[in-house]
C-alpha positions as CSV (number, residue, x, y, z in Angstrom):
1,X,-11.5,44.7,-150.7
2,X,-11.9,43.8,-147.0
3,X,-11.7,46.9,-144.8
4,X,-10.5,45.3,-141.6
5,X,-8.8,42.3,-140.1
6,X,-8.9,40.3,-136.9
7,X,-5.4,40.2,-135.6
8,X,-3.5,37.6,-133.6
9,X,-2.4,37.5,-130.0
10,X,1.1,38.6,-131.0
11,X,-0.2,41.7,-132.7
12,X,-2.4,42.4,-129.7
13,X,0.6,42.1,-127.4
14,X,2.4,44.7,-129.5
15,X,-0.5,47.2,-129.1
16,X,-0.5,46.5,-125.3
17,X,3.2,47.6,-125.2
18,X,2.5,50.7,-127.4
19,X,-0.5,51.7,-125.3
20,X,1.4,51.2,-122.1
21,X,-1.4,49.1,-120.6
22,X,-1.9,45.6,-119.4
23,X,-4.8,43.4,-120.4
24,X,-6.1,40.1,-119.0
25,X,-7.9,37.3,-120.8
26,X,-11.3,38.5,-122.1
27,X,-14.5,36.8,-121.1
28,X,-16.1,38.4,-124.2
29,X,-13.4,37.1,-126.6
30,X,-12.9,33.9,-128.6
31,X,-12.1,31.1,-126.2
32,X,-10.2,33.3,-123.9
33,X,-7.8,34.6,-126.7
34,X,-7.3,38.3,-126.8
35,X,-8.2,39.8,-130.2
36,X,-9.1,43.0,-131.8
37,X,-9.4,44.9,-135.0
38,X,-7.4,47.1,-137.3
39,X,-8.9,49.3,-140.0
40,X,-8.6,52.7,-141.7
41,X,-11.1,55.5,-142.0
42,X,-12.1,56.9,-145.4
43,X,-12.3,60.6,-146.3
44,X,-15.7,62.2,-146.8
45,X,-15.1,63.2,-150.5
46,X,-17.1,66.5,-150.4
47,X,-14.7,67.9,-147.7
48,X,-11.4,66.3,-148.8
49,X,-9.9,69.6,-149.9
50,X,-10.5,71.2,-146.5
51,X,-9.0,68.2,-144.7
52,X,-5.7,67.7,-146.4
53,X,-2.9,69.9,-147.6
54,X,-2.8,71.0,-151.3
55,X,-0.4,68.8,-153.3
56,X,0.4,66.9,-150.1
57,X,-0.2,63.2,-149.2
58,X,-3.8,62.2,-148.6
59,X,-5.0,62.4,-145.0
60,X,-4.9,59.0,-143.1
61,X,-6.7,57.8,-140.0
62,X,-5.5,54.4,-138.7
63,X,-7.6,52.7,-136.0
64,X,-6.4,49.8,-133.8
65,X,-8.8,48.2,-131.2
66,X,-7.7,45.6,-128.6
67,X,-10.3,43.7,-126.7
68,X,-9.9,43.9,-122.9
69,X,-11.4,42.1,-119.9
70,X,-13.8,44.9,-118.8
71,X,-13.6,47.2,-121.8
72,X,-11.6,47.7,-125.0
73,X,-8.9,50.1,-126.0
74,X,-9.0,52.1,-129.3
75,X,-5.9,54.0,-130.6
76,X,-6.6,56.4,-133.5
77,X,-3.7,57.9,-135.4
78,X,-4.3,60.7,-137.8
79,X,-1.7,62.0,-140.3
80,X,-1.5,64.4,-143.3
81,X,-4.3,66.7,-142.3
82,X,-3.9,70.5,-142.2
83,X,-2.0,71.8,-139.2
84,X,-3.8,72.4,-135.9
85,X,-7.2,71.2,-137.1
86,X,-9.5,70.0,-134.3
87,X,-12.1,67.2,-134.6
88,X,-14.7,65.2,-132.6
89,X,-14.6,61.5,-132.5
90,X,-17.8,59.4,-132.5
91,X,-18.9,55.8,-132.8
92,X,-21.9,55.7,-135.0
93,X,-24.6,53.3,-136.2
94,X,-24.2,53.8,-140.0
95,X,-21.5,54.9,-142.5
96,X,-22.6,57.4,-145.1
97,X,-20.2,55.9,-147.5
98,X,-20.3,52.8,-149.7
99,X,-17.7,50.1,-149.3
100,X,-15.8,51.7,-152.2
101,X,-15.6,55.0,-150.4
102,X,-18.2,56.8,-152.5
103,X,-21.2,58.6,-150.9
104,X,-24.1,56.4,-150.2
105,X,-27.2,58.5,-151.1
106,X,-29.4,55.9,-149.5
107,X,-28.0,56.8,-146.1
108,X,-28.5,60.5,-145.4
109,X,-27.1,60.4,-141.8
110,X,-25.2,58.2,-139.3
111,X,-28.1,57.3,-137.0
112,X,-27.2,56.7,-133.4
113,X,-23.9,58.3,-132.4
114,X,-21.9,58.4,-129.2
115,X,-19.4,61.2,-128.5
116,X,-16.1,59.5,-127.6
117,X,-13.1,62.0,-127.7
118,X,-11.7,65.2,-129.1
119,X,-8.8,65.1,-131.6
120,X,-6.3,67.9,-132.0
121,X,-3.7,67.8,-134.9
122,X,-0.3,69.3,-134.2
123,X,1.5,71.8,-136.4
124,X,2.6,68.9,-138.7
125,X,-0.9,67.7,-139.2
126,X,-0.6,64.6,-136.9
127,X,-2.8,63.5,-134.0
128,X,-3.3,60.5,-131.7
129,X,-6.0,59.7,-129.3
130,X,-6.9,56.8,-127.2
131,X,-10.2,55.7,-125.6
132,X,-11.2,52.9,-123.3
133,X,-14.9,51.8,-123.5
134,X,-17.0,48.9,-124.7
135,X,-16.3,48.8,-128.4
136,X,-15.9,45.4,-130.1
137,X,-19.2,43.4,-131.0
138,X,-21.2,44.9,-128.1
139,X,-21.3,48.7,-128.3
140,X,-24.9,49.9,-128.3
141,X,-27.3,52.5,-127.2
142,X,-30.9,52.1,-126.1
143,X,-33.7,54.6,-125.2
144,X,-36.5,53.0,-123.3
145,X,-38.5,56.2,-123.2
146,X,-38.9,56.2,-126.9
147,X,-39.0,52.4,-127.3
148,X,-35.8,52.5,-129.3
149,X,-34.4,49.0,-129.2
150,X,-30.7,48.3,-128.5
151,X,-28.9,49.9,-131.5
152,X,-25.2,49.0,-132.3
153,X,-22.7,51.7,-133.2
154,X,-20.1,49.6,-135.1
155,X,-18.7,52.5,-137.2
156,X,-16.1,55.1,-136.2
157,X,-16.0,58.7,-137.6
158,X,-14.9,62.2,-136.8
159,X,-16.2,65.6,-137.5
160,X,-14.6,69.0,-138.0
161,X,-14.9,70.8,-134.7
162,X,-15.0,74.2,-136.3
163,X,-17.6,74.7,-139.0
164,X,-15.4,77.5,-140.6
165,X,-12.7,74.9,-141.3
166,X,-15.0,73.4,-143.9
167,X,-16.6,76.5,-145.3
168,X,-14.3,76.7,-148.3
169,X,-15.6,73.3,-149.4
170,X,-19.2,74.5,-149.4
171,X,-20.3,73.7,-145.8
172,X,-23.0,76.0,-144.6
173,X,-21.5,77.5,-141.4
174,X,-24.9,78.9,-140.4
175,X,-26.2,75.3,-140.1
176,X,-23.7,73.5,-138.0
177,X,-24.0,69.8,-137.1
178,X,-24.5,68.7,-133.5
179,X,-21.2,66.7,-133.4
180,X,-19.3,68.4,-130.7
181,X,-19.8,69.5,-127.1
182,X,-21.4,72.8,-128.1
183,X,-23.5,71.1,-130.7
184,X,-22.1,73.5,-133.3
185,X,-19.6,71.4,-135.3
186,X,-18.7,71.1,-138.9
187,X,-19.3,68.3,-141.3
188,X,-18.1,64.7,-141.2
189,X,-14.4,64.5,-142.1
190,X,-13.6,60.8,-142.1
191,X,-15.5,57.6,-141.4
192,X,-15.2,53.8,-141.5
193,X,-16.5,51.9,-144.4
194,X,-19.1,49.1,-144.3
195,X,-18.3,45.6,-145.1
196,X,-19.4,44.8,-148.7
197,X,-21.0,41.5,-147.7
198,X,-22.5,42.2,-144.2
199,X,-22.9,45.9,-144.3
200,X,-21.7,46.0,-140.8
201,X,-19.0,48.4,-139.3
202,X,-15.5,47.2,-138.4
203,X,-16.2,47.2,-134.7
204,X,-18.2,44.0,-135.3
205,X,-15.7,41.3,-135.5
206,X,-18.1,38.3,-135.4
207,X,-20.7,39.0,-138.1
208,X,-23.5,36.5,-138.6
209,X,-25.1,35.3,-141.8
210,X,-28.3,37.1,-141.0
211,X,-26.5,40.5,-140.9
212,X,-26.3,40.8,-137.1
213,X,-23.2,40.7,-134.9
214,X,-22.6,38.0,-132.3
215,X,-22.1,39.6,-128.9
């Protein structure tokens, strides 16, 4: 099943109204036509019980990205999580899940990661956050001091901010992950799935036959 779609100018216009922003034609887009991406994040199976409510609907994370002239806008909407949970949003190089949502034992970590935003659920377990940065087809990091080449981060994921929120699911609180501002976060909660054909993340809207993304 394809995990994301490219959407039309009419859909992009709807997002523009919803976000309360105005966008011009994008020099990075397809022939001057605004476009974007829409996809869902998948639950990290190991920590599903700590993310959602017992006997309640499964947690959902819906992502919409609109290409802009100088940067892009991402709107993330989270629902059905436990009330008042806090998370930390990143764009990352790799997904630790297979296209079917099961753990990928060949990918032990997410590789390059960029801290993008905090997420805070309300007392009903809903949250929404918006970021503006380079996202579609071009997001990358590079470290010339270590000779790390330009490395794309085409996946989106978020981590439990408080390690204790995942302790009941077996997370070792004494060994936090670095995925928050204090570098003492919990485990990965939800992440995007790779495309079954290209293995690229959904922030690449122009995949190439050789497995790269056209910038």
